[in-house]
Backbone bond lengths (Angstrom), bond angles and torsions (degrees), N, CA, C in turn:
res aa  C-N    CA-C-N  psi(-1)  N-CA   C-N-CA  omega(-1)  CA-C   N-CA-C  phi
1 M - - - 1.441 - - 1.526 108.25 -
2 L 1.305 116.26 134.57 1.447 122.39 177.16 1.525 109.41 -110.80
3 V 1.327 116.13 140.22 1.461 120.99 176.31 1.513 107.01 -114.79
4 S 1.316 115.65 113.59 1.456 121.42 -175.46 1.520 110.47 -93.59
5 H 1.310 115.35 146.67 1.459 121.68 175.02 1.524 107.44 -78.99
6 P 1.347 118.63 115.68 1.467 119.84 -171.65 1.524 114.61 -65.49
7 K 1.317 118.10 -35.09 1.467 119.28 -178.30 1.523 112.06 -74.72
8 R 1.321 115.75 -23.00 1.456 118.55 -179.15 1.525 112.75 -90.82
9 T 1.301 117.32 -10.78 1.452 121.11 178.38 1.523 107.09 -86.70
10 K 1.298 116.63 81.32 1.466 121.98 -172.32 1.515 113.61 -76.64
11 L 1.320 117.38 -26.13 1.458 119.89 -177.33 1.528 110.83 -58.51
12 I 1.308 116.80 -40.26 1.464 120.36 -179.76 1.528 109.93 -71.11
13 A 1.305 117.02 -42.54 1.460 120.87 -177.39 1.527 111.43 -66.23
14 E 1.327 117.43 -30.27 1.462 120.70 -176.80 1.525 113.00 -91.16
15 A 1.316 117.88 -1.97 1.467 120.02 -178.47 1.522 110.38 -69.25
16 R 1.329 115.33 140.01 1.470 119.93 178.78 1.528 110.61 -76.40
17 I 1.317 116.03 -40.42 1.461 120.47 179.99 1.530 107.29 -94.98
18 K 1.331 115.68 116.37 1.459 120.12 -176.52 1.527 109.32 -108.50
19 T 1.327 116.09 90.32 1.459 121.07 172.71 1.522 107.22 -129.42
20 D 1.313 116.22 161.78 1.465 119.81 179.54 1.520 111.46 -63.01
21 R 1.316 116.31 -35.92 1.463 119.97 -179.47 1.533 110.56 -64.51
22 V 1.326 117.01 -45.62 1.470 120.97 -179.90 1.532 110.06 -66.80
23 D 1.327 116.47 -43.38 1.467 119.91 -179.84 1.526 111.53 -63.15
24 S 1.327 117.79 -43.16 1.464 119.97 -179.74 1.531 111.08 -66.73
25 W 1.327 116.63 -36.51 1.468 119.45 176.46 1.527 110.28 -62.73
26 A 1.348 116.25 -44.05 1.466 120.22 -178.98 1.531 111.21 -63.54
27 V 1.316 116.83 -40.35 1.467 120.12 179.33 1.526 110.57 -66.04
28 T 1.322 117.10 -43.22 1.469 118.75 179.33 1.526 111.47 -65.39
29 E 1.325 117.44 -36.72 1.468 119.87 176.49 1.521 110.84 -63.72
30 L 1.329 117.15 -45.02 1.459 120.00 178.11 1.526 111.02 -61.97
31 A 1.322 117.35 -40.93 1.470 120.91 179.02 1.521 110.61 -66.72
32 R 1.322 117.16 -40.08 1.465 120.91 179.73 1.520 111.37 -63.87
33 L 1.339 115.99 -39.13 1.460 120.84 179.94 1.520 112.72 -82.71
34 D 1.332 116.51 2.12 1.467 122.52 -177.27 1.524 111.12 57.38
35 A 1.343 115.65 37.87 1.457 121.60 -179.27 1.533 111.41 -116.15
36 L 1.317 116.45 10.00 1.461 120.55 -178.63 1.534 108.66 -82.10
37 P 1.342 117.23 118.57 1.471 118.91 179.27 1.523 109.90 -71.59
38 L 1.316 115.88 119.00 1.454 120.85 -175.38 1.526 111.80 -92.09
39 S 1.302 115.36 149.81 1.457 121.56 173.84 1.518 108.62 -80.49
40 Y 1.320 115.56 153.63 1.465 120.48 178.25 1.522 108.74 -76.03
41 M 1.294 116.03 126.22 1.459 122.13 176.13 1.525 106.98 -117.68
42 P 1.336 117.22 112.03 1.466 118.22 -178.28 1.525 111.27 -68.50
43 P 1.319 116.54 155.85 1.476 119.62 176.03 1.535 110.06 -61.05
44 D 1.321 116.03 161.34 1.467 120.91 -175.54 1.524 112.80 -58.54
45 D 1.341 117.51 -40.54 1.466 119.27 -178.73 1.529 111.43 -67.13
46 V 1.326 117.61 -37.27 1.473 121.32 177.71 1.528 109.86 -68.91
47 A 1.328 116.97 -40.76 1.462 120.41 178.96 1.531 110.78 -63.72
48 A 1.329 117.47 -39.73 1.469 121.04 178.69 1.523 110.86 -65.83
49 L 1.329 116.74 -40.96 1.465 120.39 178.37 1.522 110.74 -65.00
50 R 1.325 117.61 -41.09 1.470 120.64 177.52 1.521 111.24 -62.37
51 E 1.319 116.42 -39.07 1.471 120.18 178.77 1.524 110.64 -64.98
52 K 1.326 117.23 -39.98 1.471 120.21 176.82 1.528 110.90 -61.87
53 I 1.320 116.41 -42.49 1.463 120.84 -179.32 1.524 110.25 -66.14
54 R 1.339 117.26 -42.31 1.472 120.35 177.24 1.522 111.19 -61.11
55 R 1.328 116.41 -43.21 1.462 121.13 -179.26 1.527 110.92 -64.38
56 R 1.326 116.80 -42.70 1.467 120.14 179.05 1.517 110.88 -63.51
57 A 1.330 117.36 -43.71 1.466 120.70 178.81 1.527 110.51 -61.18
58 F 1.333 117.40 -39.70 1.458 121.30 177.82 1.527 110.55 -62.51
59 L 1.333 116.90 -44.68 1.464 120.59 -179.20 1.527 111.76 -66.60
60 V 1.323 117.32 -36.70 1.465 120.64 177.38 1.523 110.22 -64.45
61 R 1.341 117.42 -41.72 1.472 120.32 177.13 1.524 111.04 -62.77
62 M 1.342 116.20 -41.40 1.464 119.64 177.85 1.527 111.01 -62.58
63 R 1.328 116.82 -42.57 1.466 120.88 179.63 1.522 110.46 -61.21
64 N 1.319 116.74 -43.56 1.461 119.97 -179.42 1.523 111.64 -65.53
65 K 1.337 117.21 -39.61 1.462 119.94 176.98 1.521 110.72 -62.31
66 L 1.325 116.46 -40.04 1.457 120.52 179.43 1.527 111.10 -65.63
67 K 1.316 117.13 -39.58 1.467 120.40 177.17 1.530 110.77 -60.18
68 V 1.311 116.43 -43.55 1.460 120.56 179.90 1.525 110.22 -63.47
69 K 1.327 117.00 -41.48 1.464 120.43 179.86 1.525 111.42 -65.65
70 V 1.327 116.79 -40.98 1.467 120.23 178.55 1.518 110.03 -62.88
71 R 1.322 116.97 -46.69 1.470 120.05 179.04 1.524 111.92 -62.07
72 A 1.322 116.86 -39.65 1.463 120.22 178.77 1.522 110.53 -64.97
73 Q 1.325 117.10 -42.03 1.465 120.38 179.78 1.521 110.80 -66.26
74 L 1.321 117.49 -39.31 1.464 120.22 176.85 1.526 110.72 -63.73
75 T 1.323 116.66 -40.53 1.467 120.47 178.49 1.527 110.57 -64.93
76 I 1.313 117.47 -41.18 1.465 121.64 178.46 1.524 110.42 -60.99
77 N 1.324 116.97 -37.62 1.458 121.84 -178.99 1.521 113.17 -84.68
78 G 1.317 117.39 6.41 1.460 121.03 173.52 1.509 116.42 90.75
79 F 1.304 117.82 8.75 1.456 119.90 177.82 1.518 108.75 -92.01
80 T 1.311 116.38 127.01 1.460 120.02 176.96 1.519 108.14 -106.90
81 H 1.273 115.05 152.58 1.463 119.41 178.60 1.508 108.27 -135.46
82 P 1.330 116.35 149.93 1.465 118.76 178.02 1.519 110.68 -65.21
83 P 1.335 117.57 149.12 1.466 119.98 -178.43 1.524 113.32 -60.69
84 S 1.324 116.95 -23.88 1.466 119.38 -177.99 1.519 112.37 -80.37
85 M 1.357 117.22 -10.07 1.462 119.59 -177.89 1.518 110.51 -72.79
86 A 1.296 114.45 130.68 1.463 119.44 175.78 1.514 107.93 -119.12
87 C 1.284 116.21 139.19 1.467 121.22 179.75 1.519 108.09 -90.59
88 S 1.323 115.71 67.02 1.450 120.09 -177.34 1.520 109.03 -127.26
89 P 1.310 117.38 161.87 1.464 119.76 -179.27 1.532 112.14 -59.74
90 R 1.317 117.57 -28.05 1.452 120.26 -177.05 1.524 111.19 -71.66
91 K 1.338 117.05 -44.90 1.455 120.40 -176.70 1.519 112.57 -100.41
92 G 1.322 116.95 -25.99 1.454 120.68 178.56 1.513 112.47 63.40
93 W 1.318 116.14 -143.56 1.462 122.94 -177.13 1.521 109.48 -98.78
94 S 1.308 117.59 38.70 1.466 120.85 -173.37 1.526 112.90 -62.38
95 G 1.315 118.14 -19.49 1.457 120.30 -179.02 1.510 113.21 -77.74
96 F 1.338 118.14 -10.79 1.454 121.91 -177.88 1.517 110.50 -107.75
97 S 1.305 115.05 149.72 1.458 119.16 174.71 1.524 108.35 -79.78
98 S 1.334 117.47 167.47 1.460 120.59 -179.33 1.526 110.88 -65.25
99 T 1.346 117.19 -31.69 1.471 120.22 178.07 1.517 110.58 -64.57
100 T 1.316 117.02 -42.70 1.463 121.09 179.81 1.518 110.52 -64.38
101 I 1.330 117.71 -40.73 1.455 120.76 -179.87 1.523 110.24 -64.86
102 R 1.361 117.59 -40.70 1.471 119.84 177.69 1.523 110.10 -62.56
103 T 1.339 117.76 -36.96 1.456 122.07 179.26 1.526 110.29 -65.42
104 L 1.315 117.08 -38.72 1.469 120.56 -179.79 1.525 111.99 -67.57
105 Q 1.329 116.96 -29.62 1.460 119.46 -178.72 1.493 108.55 -80.01
């Protein structure tokens, strides 16, 4: 299977008659002549690593959105926190007293 770069396949874009039959003929001719500009397809291990990185970035964005929502809800309910408080595993809920944490639960 070949994956062609659509913007670089100019023969199809410049054709006057635009039908699937004409386009498929043009692509097969380019492939036969080894003139079809191919898209870059990374190896399987690189593609898997990229997918892991994309997934991690998505989860980090979700985590940050959740932190903002939690802080907004706490502010709505009248709980204030120092600006230095971060809702992260490293610092935890250090900005709140134990009484406030019991109230939240």
